[in-house]
Every structure is written in structure tokens, then in C-alpha cells.
SEVEXVO-203020 format. One line per 2 residues: for each residue x, z, y of N, C-alpha, C, CB. Coordinates in steps of 0.2 Angstrom, whole numbers, plus 2048, in hexadecimal, padded with zeros to 3 digits. Last residue first. Glycine has a CB too. Layout:
! residues N
X/Z/Y/X/Z/Y/X/Z/Y/X/Z/Y | ...
END
This chain:
! residues 303
7CA/8D3/819/7C7/8D7/81E/7CB/8DE/820/7BF/8DA/81C | 7D5/8C5/817/7D2/8CB/815/7CF/8CF/81B/7D7/8D0/812
7D8/8B7/815/7D4/8B9/81A/7D1/8BF/818/7CF/8B4/81C | 7DF/8B2/80A/7E3/8B6/80E/7DE/8B9/814/7E9/8B2/811
7D6/8A9/804/7D6/8B0/801/7DA/8B5/805/7D9/8B0/7FA | 7D9/89D/80A/7D2/8A1/80C/7D3/8A8/80A/7CC/89D/809
7E5/89A/804/7E5/89B/80B/7DE/89F/80D/7E4/894/80F | 7E1/899/7F7/7E6/89E/7F9/7E6/89F/800/7ED/89C/7F7
7D9/88E/7F8/7D6/894/7F6/7DB/89A/7F8/7D4/895/7EE | 7E2/884/7FA/7DD/885/800/7DA/88C/7FE/7D8/880/800
7E9/884/7EE/7ED/885/7F5/7E8/887/7FA/7F1/87F/7F7 | 7DF/880/7E6/7E2/887/7E5/7E6/889/7EB/7E7/887/7DF
7DD/873/7E9/7D8/878/7EB/7DB/87F/7EA/7D2/877/7E6 | 7ED/86C/7F0/7E7/86D/7EB/7E2/872/7ED/7E9/86E/7E4
7F2/860/7FC/7F2/867/7F9/7EC/869/7F6/7F4/86C/7FF | 7F3/854/802/7F0/854/7FB/7F1/85B/7F8/7F3/84F/7F7
7F1/84C/810/7F3/853/80E/7EF/854/807/7F0/858/813 | 7EE/840/815/7F2/840/810/7F4/847/80D/7F9/83C/812
7E6/842/820/7E3/840/81A/7E7/83F/814/7E0/839/81C | 7F0/845/82A/7EC/84B/827/7E8/849/821/7E6/84D/82C
7F4/839/82D/7F8/83D/829/7F5/843/826/7FE/840/82E | 7E9/835/834/7EB/831/82E/7EF/835/82A/7EE/82A/830
7EA/83D/83F/7E4/83E/83B/7E5/83A/834/7DE/83C/83E | 7F4/838/847/7F6/83E/843/7F0/83F/83E/7F7/844/847
7F7/827/848/7F3/82C/849/7F4/832/844/7EB/829/848 | 802/820/843/801/81F/84A/7FC/825/84C/7FE/819/84C
80E/825/837/807/824/839/806/824/840/803/82A/835 | 81B/827/831/81A/821/836/812/820/837/81D/81B/834
81E/831/829/81A/82C/826/818/826/82B/813/82F/825 | 826/838/832/829/835/82C/825/830/829/82B/83B/827
81C/83C/83B/822/837/83E/825/834/838/827/83C/841 | 813/843/834/811/83D/837/817/839/839/80D/83F/83D
81C/84E/830/819/84A/82B/817/843/82E/814/84D/827 | 81E/854/83C/824/851/839/821/84C/834/829/856/836
811/859/83E/814/854/843/81A/850/840/816/858/849 | 80F/862/834/80B/85C/834/80E/856/839/804/85D/837
81E/869/82E/818/869/831/815/862/832/819/86C/838 | 825/86E/820/827/86E/827/820/86E/82B/82A/867/828
820/870/813/826/873/814/828/873/81C/82B/870/810 | 813/869/813/814/870/810/81A/874/813/814/870/809
816/85D/819/811/861/81C/812/869/81A/80A/85F/81B | 81F/858/80F/821/859/816/81C/85E/81A/822/852/81A
816/857/804/81B/85C/804/81E/85D/80B/821/859/7FF | 80D/84D/809/80A/854/807/810/859/807/807/854/801
816/842/809/813/845/80F/810/84C/80E/80D/840/812 | 819/841/7FB/81E/842/801/81B/845/807/821/83B/802
80C/83F/7F6/810/845/7F4/815/846/7F9/813/844/7ED | 809/832/7FB/804/838/7FC/808/83F/7FB/7FE/838/7F8
813/82B/7F5/813/82C/7FD/80E/832/7FF/810/825/800 | 810/82C/7E8/816/82E/7EA/816/82F/7F2/81C/829/7E8
803/826/7E7/804/82E/7E6/80A/830/7E9/802/830/7DF | 804/819/7E7/803/81C/7EE/804/824/7ED/7FD/81A/7F1
805/816/7D9/80B/815/7DE/80A/819/7E4/80D/80E/7DF | 7FD/823/7CF/7FD/81C/7D3/803/81C/7D8/7F6/81C/7D7
7FD/82A/7C0/800/82A/7C6/7FF/823/7C9/807/82B/7C6 | 7F7/836/7B5/7F6/830/7B7/7F8/82F/7BE/7EE/82E/7B7
802/83F/7A9/7FE/83E/7AF/7FD/837/7B1/801/842/7B5 | 80C/840/79F/805/843/79E/801/843/7A4/806/849/79B
818/83A/7A0/818/841/7A1/811/844/7A1/81C/842/7A8 | 814/82D/79D/819/830/799/81A/838/79A/820/82D/79A
80B/82A/7A7/809/82B/7A0/80E/82F/79B/806/825/79D | 814/827/7B1/810/82D/7B1/80D/82F/7AA/80A/82B/7B6
81A/81B/7AC/81E/822/7AD/81A/828/7AD/823/821/7B3 | 80F/813/7AD/813/814/7A7/817/81A/7A7/817/80E/7A6
80B/814/7BB/806/815/7B6/80A/817/7AF/801/810/7B4 | 817/80F/7C1/814/816/7C3/80F/818/7BD/810/816/7CA
818/802/7BC/81D/807/7BB/81B/80E/7BC/823/806/7BF | 80C/7FC/7C0/80D/7FD/7B9/812/802/7B8/80F/7F6/7B6
80F/7FC/7CE/809/7FF/7CC/80A/801/7C4/803/7FB/7CD | 81A/7F4/7CE/81B/7FB/7D0/815/7FF/7CE/81C/7FB/7D8
814/7E8/7CA/819/7EB/7C6/81A/7F2/7C7/820/7E7/7C6 | 80C/7E5/7D5/809/7E6/7CF/80E/7EA/7CA/806/7E0/7CC
816/7E2/7DE/812/7E8/7DF/80F/7EA/7D9/80D/7E7/7E5 | 825/7DC/7D6/81F/7DB/7D9/81B/7E2/7DA/81B/7D6/7D5
837/7D9/7D9/832/7DD/7D5/82B/7DC/7D9/833/7E4/7D5 | 83F/7C9/7DA/83D/7D0/7DD/837/7D3/7D9/83B/7CE/7E4
84A/7C3/7CD/844/7C3/7D1/842/7C9/7D4/83E/7C0/7CC | 853/7C1/7C3/856/7C0/7CA/850/7C0/7CF/85A/7BA/7CB
851/7CD/7B7/850/7C7/7BA/853/7C7/7C1/848/7C5/7BA | 857/7D5/7AA/857/7D6/7B1/856/7CF/7B4/85D/7DA/7B4
851/7D8/79A/854/7D3/79E/852/7D4/7A6/852/7CC/79C | 84B/7E0/790/850/7E3/795/854/7DE/799/854/7E8/792
842/7DB/788/849/7DA/786/84E/7DC/78B/84A/7D2/785 | 837/7D5/795/838/7D8/78F/83F/7D6/78C/833/7D6/78A
83E/7D6/7A6/83A/7D4/7A1/83B/7D7/79A/83B/7CC/7A0 | 83E/7DD/7B6/841/7DE/7AF/83D/7DB/7AA/844/7E5/7AE
840/7D9/7C7/83C/7D9/7C1/840/7D9/7BB/837/7D3/7C1 | 84A/7E4/7D2/848/7DE/7CE/843/7DF/7C9/84F/7DC/7CA
84C/7EA/7E2/849/7EB/7DB/847/7E5/7D8/843/7F0/7DC | 852/7E4/7EE/854/7EB/7EB/852/7EC/7E3/851/7F0/7EF
85A/7D4/7F1/855/7D9/7F1/857/7DF/7ED/84E/7D6/7EF | 865/7CC/7EF/864/7CF/7F6/85F/7D4/7F6/862/7C9/7FB
86F/7CE/7E1/869/7CC/7E4/868/7CF/7EB/863/7CE/7DF | 881/7CA/7E2/87B/7CF/7E0/875/7CC/7E4/87D/7D6/7E3
889/7BB/7DB/887/7C0/7E1/881/7C4/7DF/886/7BC/7E7 | 894/7B9/7CF/88D/7B8/7D1/88B/7BD/7D6/888/7B8/7CB
8A0/7BD/7CA/8A0/7B8/7CF/899/7B6/7D2/8A3/7B1/7CD | 89B/7C0/7B9/8A0/7C0/7BE/8A0/7BB/7C3/8A7/7C0/7BA
889/7C3/7B8/88F/7C0/7B6/895/7C0/7BB/88E/7B8/7B4 | 882/7D4/7B9/883/7CD/7BC/889/7CA/7B9/883/7CD/7C3
882/7E0/7B5/87F/7DC/7B0/87F/7D4/7B3/877/7DD/7B0 | 887/7E8/7BF/88B/7E7/7B9/888/7E2/7B4/88B/7EE/7B5
87D/7E8/7C8/883/7E4/7CA/887/7E3/7C3/887/7E7/7CF | 874/7F1/7C2/872/7EA/7C3/878/7E5/7C4/86D/7E9/7C9
87B/7FD/7C3/87A/7FA/7BC/878/7F2/7BD/874/7FD/7B9 | 87C/7FE/7D0/882/7FD/7CD/881/7FA/7C6/886/804/7CC
86F/800/7D3/872/7FA/7D6/879/7F9/7D2/874/7FB/7DE | 86C/80C/7CD/868/806/7CB/86C/800/7CD/861/806/7CE
874/815/7D4/875/814/7CC/872/80E/7CA/872/81A/7C9 | 86F/814/7E0/875/812/7DF/877/810/7D8/87B/816/7E2
862/81B/7DE/862/814/7E0/869/811/7DF/861/813/7E8 | 867/827/7DB/863/824/7D6/863/81C/7D8/85C/826/7D6
86C/82A/7E8/871/82A/7E2/86D/826/7DC/872/832/7DF | 861/82A/7F0/866/825/7F1/86B/825/7EB/86A/826/7F7
85B/836/7EB/858/82F/7EB/85D/829/7EB/852/82F/7F0 | 864/840/7EE/863/83E/7E7/85F/838/7E6/85F/844/7E4
864/840/7FC/86A/83E/7F9/868/83C/7F2/86F/843/7F9 | 854/83A/802/859/83F/801/85F/83C/7FD/856/845/7FD
850/82D/80F/84F/830/808/855/835/807/84F/82A/803 | 847/826/81D/84D/82A/81A/84B/82D/813/84F/830/81F
843/817/826/841/81D/821/848/820/81F/83D/81A/81C | 83F/80F/834/845/812/831/842/818/82C/84A/814/836
836/800/836/836/807/836/83D/809/832/830/80A/832 | 82E/7F3/83F/834/7F5/83B/835/7FC/83C/83A/7F1/83F
81D/7ED/83C/822/7F2/83F/828/7F3/83B/81E/7F9/841 | 812/7E6/838/819/7E3/839/81D/7E7/83D/817/7DC/83C
808/7EE/834/808/7EC/83B/80E/7E8/83D/806/7F1/83F | 811/7F8/829/80B/7F5/82B/80B/7F3/832/805/7FA/82A
823/7F5/829/81D/7F8/827/817/7F5/829/81D/7FF/829 | 832/7F1/823/82D/7EE/827/826/7F1/825/82D/7E6/827
840/7FC/823/83B/7F9/820/836/7F6/825/837/7FD/81B | 84F/803/820/84C/7FF/825/846/7FB/822/851/7FB/82A
855/812/81A/852/80B/818/84E/809/81E/84E/80C/812 | 862/81D/819/85D/81B/81C/85B/814/81A/85E/81A/824
86E/825/818/869/826/813/862/823/816/868/82D/811 | 879/822/81F/874/825/823/86E/827/81E/871/821/828
881/81B/815/884/821/819/87F/825/81C/889/81E/81E | 878/811/810/87A/817/80C/87D/81D/810/87F/815/806
86C/809/816/872/80C/819/873/812/815/871/80D/821 | 863/7F9/813/866/800/810/86C/802/814/867/800/809
860/7ED/815/85C/7F1/819/85E/7F9/817/855/7F1/817 | 867/7E4/80C/869/7E5/813/866/7EA/817/868/7DE/817
860/7E5/801/866/7E9/801/868/7EA/808/86B/7E5/7FD | 84E/7E6/805/854/7E2/803/85A/7E7/804/855/7DC/808
83D/7E9/800/844/7EC/802/849/7E7/800/845/7F3/7FF | 830/7E6/7FC/834/7E1/801/83B/7E3/803/830/7E0/807
82C/7F0/7F4/82D/7EA/7F1/831/7E5/7F5/826/7E6/7F0 | 82B/7FA/7FD/831/7FB/7F8/832/7F4/7F5/82F/800/7F3
820/7F6/804/827/7F7/808/82C/7F7/803/827/7FD/80C | 816/7F8/7FB/818/7F1/7FD/81E/7F1/801/812/7EF/802
816/805/7F9/819/801/7F3/81B/7FA/7F6/814/801/7ED | 81D/80F/807/817/80C/803/81A/807/7FE/813/808/808
827/81E/807/825/817/809/820/814/804/82B/812/808 | 82D/82A/805/826/82A/807/823/823/809/824/82E/80D
839/82D/801/839/82A/808/831/82A/80A/83C/824/808 | 838/832/7F4/83D/835/7F9/83C/833/800/844/834/7F6
82F/82A/7EE/82D/831/7EF/832/834/7F4/82E/835/7E9 | 835/81E/7EE/82E/81E/7F0/82C/826/7F2/829/81C/7EA
842/821/7E9/841/81E/7F0/83A/81F/7F2/843/817/7F0 | 83F/826/7DC/843/82A/7E1/842/827/7E8/84A/82A/7DF
839/81B/7D6/835/821/7D7/839/825/7DD/835/825/7D1 | 844/812/7D6/83D/810/7DA/839/817/7DB/839/80B/7D5
84D/818/7CF/84F/817/7D6/848/815/7DA/853/811/7D6 | 846/819/7C2/848/81F/7C6/84A/81E/7CD/84F/822/7C2
845/80B/7C0/83F/80F/7C1/841/816/7C4/83B/810/7BB | 853/808/7BE/84F/805/7C3/849/809/7C5/84C/7FE/7C1
856/810/7B3/859/811/7B9/855/80E/7BF/861/80E/7B9 | 84D/80B/7A9/84E/812/7AB/850/813/7B1/852/815/7A5
84E/7FD/7A8/848/7FF/7AB/849/807/7AD/842/7FE/7A7 | 859/7FB/7A0/85A/7FB/7A7/854/7FD/7AB/85B/7F3/7A9
857/808/793/857/801/796/858/801/79D/850/7FF/794 | 857/815/78F/85E/812/790/85D/80B/792/860/812/789
84F/822/797/84E/81C/795/854/818/795/848/818/799 | 852/82F/79C/852/82E/795/851/827/792/84D/833/792
84F/82C/7A9/856/82D/7A7/857/82D/7A0/859/834/7AA | 842/82C/7A9/845/826/7AB/84C/827/7A9/845/825/7B3
83F/83A/7A6/83D/834/7A2/840/82E/7A3/835/833/7A3 | 845/83F/7B2/848/841/7AB/846/83B/7A6/846/848/7A9
83C/83B/7BC/843/839/7BC/846/83A/7B5/847/83D/7C2 | 830/842/7B7/831/83A/7B8/838/838/7B8/82D/838/7BE
835/84F/7B9/833/84D/7B2/833/845/7B2/82C/84F/7B0 | 836/84F/7C7/83C/850/7C3/83B/84E/7BC/83E/858/7C3
829/84E/7CA/82E/848/7CC/834/849/7C8/82F/849/7D4 | 824/85A/7C6/822/854/7C2/826/84E/7C4/81B/852/7C4
82A/863/7CF/82C/863/7C8/82A/85D/7C4/828/869/7C4 | 824/85F/7DB/82B/85E/7DA/82D/85E/7D3/82F/863/7DE
814/857/7D8/818/85D/7DA/81F/85B/7D8/816/863/7D6 | 80A/84B/7DF/80F/84C/7DA/814/851/7DB/813/845/7D8
7FA/84C/7E2/800/84E/7E5/805/84F/7DF/7FF/855/7E9 | 7F0/83D/7E1/7F2/843/7DE/7F8/845/7E2/7F3/843/7D7
7E0/834/7E5/7E7/835/7E4/7E9/83C/7E2/7EB/833/7EB | 7D3/833/7E9/7D5/833/7E2/7DC/834/7E0/7D2/82C/7DF
7CC/83C/7F6/7D1/838/7F4/7D2/839/7EC/7D8/83A/7F7 | 7BA/83C/7F9/7C0/840/7F7/7C6/83B/7F5/7BE/845/7F2
7B4/831/806/7B5/833/7FF/7BB/837/7FE/7B5/82C/7FB | 7A9/831/814/7AF/831/811/7AF/832/80A/7B4/836/815
79E/828/820/7A0/82D/81B/7A7/82C/819/79B/82D/815 | 795/818/821/798/81E/824/79A/823/81E/793/821/828
798/807/81F/795/80D/81C/799/813/81F/796/80C/814 | 79B/7FE/82F/79C/7FF/828/798/805/825/7A3/7FF/825
791/7F8/83C/795/7FD/839/795/7FD/832/793/804/83C | 790/7EB/848/78E/7ED/841/793/7F2/83E/78D/7E7/83C
796/7E7/853/792/7ED/854/790/7EF/84D/78C/7EC/858 | 79C/7DB/851/7A1/7E1/851/79C/7E7/851/7A5/7E1/857
791/7D3/853/794/7D3/84C/799/7DA/84C/799/7CD/84A | 78F/7D4/860/78A/7D6/85C/78D/7D7/855/784/7D1/85C
79B/7CF/865/79A/7D6/866/794/7D8/862/798/7D7/86E | 799/7C1/861/79F/7C5/85E/79E/7CC/85F/7A6/7C3/862
78F/7BD/86A/78E/7BD/862/793/7C2/85F/78E/7B6/860 | 795/7BF/876/78F/7C3/874/78E/7C3/86D/789/7C0/878
79E/7B5/875/7A1/7BB/875/79B/7C0/874/7A4/7BD/87C | 799/7A8/869/79A/7AB/870/79C/7B2/86F/793/7AB/873
7A3/79E/85E/79D/7A2/85F/79E/7A5/867/79D/7A8/85A | 7AD/795/85F/7A8/793/85B/7A2/798/85B/7AA/793/853
7B9/796/866/7B2/794/86A/7AD/792/865/7B4/78F/86F | 7C3/79B/860/7C2/794/85F/7BC/791/863/7C2/792/858
7C1/7A9/862/7C7/7A6/865/7C6/79E/865/7CD/7A8/862 | 7B6/7AA/859/7B5/7AB/861/7BB/7A8/864/7B4/7B2/863
7BC/7A9/84D/7B7/7A4/84F/7B6/7A4/856/7B0/7A6/84B | 7C4/7B4/84D/7C8/7AD/84E/7C2/7A8/850/7CB/7AC/847
7BA/7BE/84C/7BF/7BE/852/7C2/7B7/853/7C4/7C3/851 | 7B6/7BA/83F/7B1/7B9/845/7B5/7B9/84C/7AC/7BE/846
7C0/7BF/837/7BE/7B8/837/7BA/7B6/83E/7BA/7B6/831 | 7BF/7CD/83A/7C5/7C9/83C/7C4/7C2/83C/7CB/7CB/836
7B3/7D0/836/7B4/7D0/83D/7BA/7CC/83F/7B5/7D8/83F | 7B5/7CF/828/7B1/7CA/82B/7B2/7CA/833/7A9/7CC/82A
7BE/7DA/827/7C0/7D3/825/7BC/7CE/828/7C0/7D2/81D | 7B6/7E5/82B/7BC/7E3/82F/7BE/7DC/82D/7C1/7E8/82E
7AD/7E5/820/7AA/7E4/827/7B0/7E1/82B/7A7/7EA/82A | 7B5/7E8/815/7B1/7E2/815/7AF/7E0/81C/7AB/7E3/811
7BB/7F4/819/7BF/7EE/818/7BC/7E8/818/7C3/7EF/811 | 7B0/7FC/819/7B3/7FA/820/7B8/7F4/81F/7B8/801/822
7AE/7FD/80C/7A9/7FA/810/7AC/7F8/817/7A3/7FE/811 | 7B9/805/808/7B8/7FE/806/7B3/7FA/80A/7B6/7FE/7FE
7B6/811/80F/7BC/80D/811/7BC/806/80E/7C2/810/80E | 7AA/815/808/7AA/813/810/7B0/80F/812/7AA/819/814
7A8/80D/7F8/7AA/813/7FC/7AA/810/804/7B1/814/7FA | 798/807/7F1/79F/806/7F4/7A1/80C/7F8/7A0/7FF/7F7
78C/807/7EA/790/80D/7EB/797/80C/7ED/78F/811/7E4 | 784/7FD/7EB/788/7FC/7E6/78D/802/7E6/78C/7F6/7E6
77D/800/7F7/779/800/7F1/77E/800/7EB/775/7FA/7F1 | 788/7FD/800/785/804/7FF/781/804/7F9/781/806/806
789/7EF/7FF/78E/7F3/7FD/78C/7FA/7FC/794/7F3/802 | 77C/7EB/804/77E/7EA/7FD/784/7EE/7FA/77F/7E3/7FB
77E/7EF/811/779/7F2/80D/77A/7F1/806/772/7F0/80F | 788/7E7/816/789/7EE/815/784/7F1/811/789/7F1/81C
780/7DB/815/786/7DC/811/788/7E3/810/78C/7D8/814 | 777/7DD/81F/774/7DC/818/77A/7DD/813/771/7D6/817
77F/7DD/82A/77B/7E3/828/779/7E3/821/775/7E4/82D | 783/7D0/82A/788/7D5/829/785/7DC/827/78D/7D6/82F
777/7C9/82C/77B/7C8/826/780/7CE/824/77F/7C1/826 | 774/7CE/839/770/7D0/833/773/7CF/82D/769/7CC/833
77D/7C8/841/77E/7CF/840/77A/7D1/83A/77C/7D3/846 | 781/7B8/839/77E/7BC/83E/77F/7C3/83C/776/7BA/83E
78D/7AB/836/78A/7B1/834/787/7B5/83A/790/7B5/831 | 793/79F/83B/78C/79F/83B/789/7A6/839/789/79A/837
7A0/7A0/838/79E/7A2/83F/797/7A2/840/7A1/79C/844 | 7A2/79D/82B/7A2/7A4/82D/79F/7A5/834/7A9/7A7/82C
79D/792/821/79C/792/829/79C/799/82B/796/78E/82B | 7A9/78F/815/7A3/793/817/7A3/793/81E/7A4/79A/814
7B4/789/810/7AE/784/812/7A8/788/815/7AC/780/80C | 7BD/792/80C/7BE/78F/812/7B9/78A/815/7C5/78B/811
7B7/797/800/7B7/79B/806/7B8/797/80C/7BD/7A0/805 | 7AB/78B/7F8/7B2/78D/7FA/7B3/791/800/7B7/787/7FA
79D/791/7F0/7A0/78D/7F6/7A7/790/7F7/79C/78F/7FD | 794/797/7E7/798/791/7E5/79C/78D/7EB/794/78C/7E1
78F/7A2/7EF/792/7A3/7E9/797/79D/7E7/78D/7A4/7E3 | 78A/7A7/7FC/78F/7A1/7FB/793/7A1/7F5/794/7A1/801
782/7B2/7FD/77F/7AC/7FB/784/7A6/7FA/77A/7AB/7FF | 788/7BE/801/785/7BB/806/781/7B4/804/789/7B9/80C
790/7C1/7F6/78A/7C5/7F7/785/7C2/7FC/78C/7CC/7F9 | 79A/7B7/7F7/795/7B7/7F1/78F/7BB/7F2/799/7BA/7EB
7A0/7BC/802/79D/7B5/802/798/7B5/7FC/7A2/7B0/802 | 7A5/7C8/7FE/7A0/7C8/803/79D/7C1/803/7A4/7C9/80A
7AE/7C3/7F4/7A9/7C7/7F2/7A3/7C7/7F7/7AB/7CE/7F0 | 7B7/7BC/7FD/7B4/7B8/7F8/7AE/7BC/7F5/7B8/7B7/7F2
7BB/7C6/805/7B7/7C1/808/7B4/7BD/803/7BB/7BD/80D | 7C3/7CE/7FC/7BE/7D1/7FF/7B9/7CC/802/7C0/7D5/805
7CD/7C4/7F8/7C8/7C7/7F3/7C2/7CA/7F6/7CC/7CC/7EF | 7D3/7C2/804/7D0/7BC/801/7CB/7BF/7FC/7D5/7B8/7FD
7D8/7CF/807/7D3/7CC/80B/7CF/7C6/808/7D5/7CA/812 | 7E2/7CF/7FD/7DD/7D4/7FD/7D7/7D1/801/7DF/7DB/800
7EB/7C5/800/7E7/7C5/7FA/7E1/7C9/7FA/7EC/7C7/7F4 | 7EF/7C9/80D/7EB/7C3/80C/7E7/7C3/806/7F0/7BD/80D
7F7/7D4/80B/7F0/7D5/80E/7EC/7CF/80D/7F0/7D7/815 | 802/7CD/806/7FF/7D2/802/7F7/7D3/804/802/7D9/801
806/7C5/811/804/7C2/80B/800/7C7/807/80A/7C0/807 | 7FE/7CB/821/803/7CB/81C/801/7C8/815/806/7D2/81B
7F4/7C0/82B/7F5/7C6/827/7FB/7C5/823/7EF/7C6/822 | 7F2/7B4/832/7F4/7BA/836/7F6/7C0/832/7EF/7BC/83B
7EB/7AC/829/7F2/7AA/82B/7F6/7B0/82F/7F3/7A4/830 | 7DE/7B1/829/7E3/7B2/823/7EA/7B1/825/7E1/7AE/81D
7DA/7AB/836/7DA/7B3/834/7DF/7B4/82F/7D3/7B5/833 | 7DB/79E/834/7DF/7A1/839/7DF/7A8/838/7DB/79F/840
7D2/79C/829/7D9/79A/828/7DD/79E/82D/7DA/793/828 | 7C6/7A0/82F/7C8/7A3/829/7D0/7A2/829/7C5/7A1/823
7C4/796/839/7C5/79D/83B/7C8/7A1/835/7BF/7A1/83D | 7CE/787/836/7C8/78B/835/7C9/793/837/7C5/78B/82E
7D7/77F/842/7D6/782/83C/7D0/786/83C/7DC/786/83A | 7D6/76F/84A/7D5/777/84B/7D4/779/844/7CF/778/850
7E3/763/849/7DC/765/848/7DC/76D/848/7DA/763/841 | 7ED/75F/858/7EC/761/851/7E5/763/84F/7F1/766/84F
7EB/750/862/7EB/757/861/7EA/759/85A/7E4/75A/865
END
């Protein structure tokens, strides 16, 4: 019989590679707070944790002013490991229920994201157009797809040419929960994407096949590598291009702005469908209309 894996290994194996990195960091910090400072994550007897340990962990996160969502991430990560421990008969169902009963920090925080207005998107596209390097066309295509379709940066990183349909202006992506989704983007976004792909092909030696993925890493000296772009690179691109137009931008701001614009110009139901949110309350949380907009609504309540 093959040896039974540890609950931690089984839990991590179920996660996407990008989520695995985040959960590794979260569990390492949780382990340090629980007193396992010099112990390898895989050597920690996670199944021996008691409800009191989780309660104490939540308390330290509260004392350090961690946001409720971050606290939930810690608690859910430990629950994931304990679920696997139960499946391996390392803990009883009663023990698992006690662990599940521990709640993360309650409350909410105001979003730190921003709504990127249409005029600012045009400025970003103009900045990219003025860049004579290959980065100019690549970044323009990336911004156009992120804003034009509302996809997540992780989805854009994993995009392949085979997932594009230029006739339908659609992109087939694998989203959260391993769900296959169809996203749509406007004509101008696909035009920017086509400009980038034509430039990339023109830089290939004769007879060399095009790369299967959509966005490449570009090194210093404007060298287009045969490597797929990373999520960190997209973060850097958003920050760099944002600073060129005088604002701080995070990659997820493009998705926030897409959803906000759909809510403004259409309705919440359409925004939910285009964002592929299971729960409409998640879509509501993406509404980034500013305080002036809300003041104008209230000001219309005349006597």
C-alpha cells in the first residue's frame, strides 16, 4: 500500500499553483504564531490543533490589526488542513466541528481599490502607444483585455492563443473553482491584442512557430522572451503605467472598473453575469462609484 500523505500535503495538492503559494505563506505565519517557529510546515502535527489554538491565533491577528478578510484566509486555510485530517481518520468528526465553529475576525474594511474612469484608460493606452519598445504594444493589449473583459490577472497570465475567437471577440478562460468561462471584450481591445500579436510574430525567425501563450516576458533591451508573463510582471506593469499618468493602479482595479462601469451603464444583474460571480452580493462589493456619485443621488431627494 502507498504511504498516506500528510493532511497539509493533501490540502495543498487540491489548490491551484497560485493559491498554493499564498496558502503556504499564510500557514507558515500561522505556524510561527502558534509556536512552531523552527519547524518545517510538513512536520507540524496540524491534526493535534485544538479549538483554543485557533481562537488564540484569531486573537493575535486582531491585535495586529489584520483585516477581516485576511483573518478569514488564515482560519479557512487551517480548516482545509483539518478537513483532510478528518478524511485520513486522524481526528474525529466532533473535533472537526469544533474547529469549524471558530470564527474569524468580524467586520469589513473599505476597499483600497479605485475606479479607473474611461478618460484615464485612454491616457494609459496613449502612454503605451507612445512607447516605441515592444512593451508598448504588449502593455496596451494587456490593459485592453483586463479592462475590456473584466478578467482577473491570473486568468490573463494563463491565456493561450487557442482560447481566443477573434470573430466572436471572446476569450475562453479557466476561472476560480476550475470553471471554464467565456469572456467578451470590445473591438478596440481585440485590435490592441492583434497589434501585439503581429509585432511578436514579426520578431520571430523565419520558420519558427508562434508561442502558444498570449503575453510574453520582455527583458531589458526589449528582448521578447519565449516565456509566459508572470502575475508579478502584470503587477509591475500596472504600477509603472499608472505612475506615468500620475495615479497608483493595481491590476485588480481594471476588473473593479469594468464591473462598476457595467453597473453604471446597464444593471447589477448583467454585471454579475459578466463578472461570473455566483453570488450577486460579491458583485455589489465591486461597485466603486465614488462619494460624489452617492452625494448626487442623495441630493435628488428634495422636499
